[in-house]
N, C-alpha and C positions, 0 to 999 in steps of 0.2 A: 633681412633681420635675422638674427641670432637670439637665442636665451639662451640662459644656462641658469639650471635651479639648484640651489642648495639649502632645501627645509631641514626641518630635525623635531623633533618631540616636544621639546623645551620652548618652540615656536620664538627660536632667535637665528632663524635662517636667513638667506637672499638670495634674489634672482637680480641676474643682469643682462641687460642686452644692449646689443651694438646695433645700428641702423643706420641706412644712409638716405637723404632726403633728394629724390629725383629733382624735385624744383627747384631747391637751395643749393646740390650739389654739396651736399654737408653730410657730414659723418658725427651722430649723436650715441651719445651712451647714458644708460640709464640703471640706476640701483633701487629696488625695492625690499622692505623690510617685510617677512615672513605675518601674514596676518592669523591664520590659524592651523589646526593639525585635525586632520578626520584621522581617530583612531581605526575603524574599522579598515578603510581601504590602505592606512599607513603612508597618507598622502597629505603635503602642506598644500596649505593654500595662500594666496597672493592678494585675492580681487578685492577685499576689502581695502588695502591698502592704495588702491590705484587712485584714488580720488583724495589721499590725503598726503598734504604738501610735508607732513611729517615724518613719514614714511616711503616717500618717494621722490628720488633727486634724478633731473636730468643736468646733462651738459655737452655743448656743442664744442665739438674739437676741431681745431683748426689741422690743419696737413702737418705742418710740424708737429704738434702733440702728436696724431695719428704717428707718423713715420718715430718717434721717439718710443712709442708701445712698442713696434716693429723692433726698435733696436734694442726695447729691454727683453724682450723674447729671444731674439736671435743672437745678444750679445751678454744678454745676462746683467745688462747695465739698469738702477733703476731709475724711474721718470717720475718725477714731480713736477706739478705745476700750479698756480694760485690764477682765479680767474677771479677781479675785482668786481663788484656789480654795487650798486646805490644802498642796496637792502640787505642781502647774503651775501657774501663772498665766499667762493669755493675753492677748498685744496684737493688737487687730485694727484693719486699716487697709483702708479702700477710698478710694484715693484719685486723681486724674487721672495718667495713666501719661505720661510726657513722655521724649522722645528729643532728643539734643543737649542743648548748654548756651547760656544766656543769653539775649539775644533771638533767636538761631537757635534754641532748641527751639521743636519742635512737638508738639502732643498725637496719643499713637496710639489712645488710647483712655481705659480705668481699670487701675488696679492692684488686686488682692485680693490681701492677705496675714492671717497668722496665726504668730506666733512664740509657741511654748511654752516657759517658762523652768522654772526648777524652784527652790524655797524651801530645797531641801539643798544646792543647789551653786550661787550665785548666777554662774558662769562659763557654764554649762549654758547653750543658747540651740539649739534647733531651728525654723528657718524652713521656713513654707510659702508659697511665691509663687505667682500665675496672672497673667498680664496679660490683657487681656480688651480685644476690638475695643469701636466704638462699640455696632455691633449687639448685642453679646454683651451689654454692659453695661445695653441699653435691653430685650434679653430678662429680665435677671434683674429690671429695674424693672417689669418687668408681670406678673411673677410674683411680686414682693412685693407689689404693688397688689392683683390676684387672693386671694392669702394675707389679708393683710389684711382683704378683704371679708368673706371666710369665717368670719372672726374675729368682725367686726362684727356679722355677721348670723346668727349660731350661735342655735341655741335657748338661751333662759337655764333653768338649772336650777331643778327644781321648784319651790324656797323663795322663789326669788325670781319666778318667775312666777306664782304663785299668793298674794299677798299674805295674811296672816293678815287674816280679817273682823274690821271693827270691832267693839267690844263696845258693847250698848247702856248708853246712863248713864244712871243715874237719879237723879232730882232728888233733891236733898238738901234735907230739912227742917228747921224751926228749930224748936226745942224750948220 
């Protein structure tokens, strides 16, 4: 699991996590909104947002989506996906993070965002966003590569690991 925190004094920061479930052999991503700021320690807090579904979102990434994030980091191409579900569809984006306009624009790193909608209220949108430095994107890339290696090298279930034995064939005799 990796965590990246970007809190700020205005309590508008975000944190993201990428984690791998050994049980399901699945990669997940989480974005969470900042819940507070401790002026004395100059640290942001996220704890109060952990159990609030309006301030935290999880997505399960399939391996093609995980590979698309790798492609984004390696070749600087945007990745966008849509996860439809009965209650709250999600739009996912991992794209180059640009600052400035036109020819003066420079890349600062990458942005990772998840927008949650509602099928009951088409106007509802809850957006989660974090800007990632090049180093942070590289860290995410290495994590995903490692998770994919774990997935591909996991032991096969017993039914696939021990194929059934071939049955002996009895030659047919003609009458």
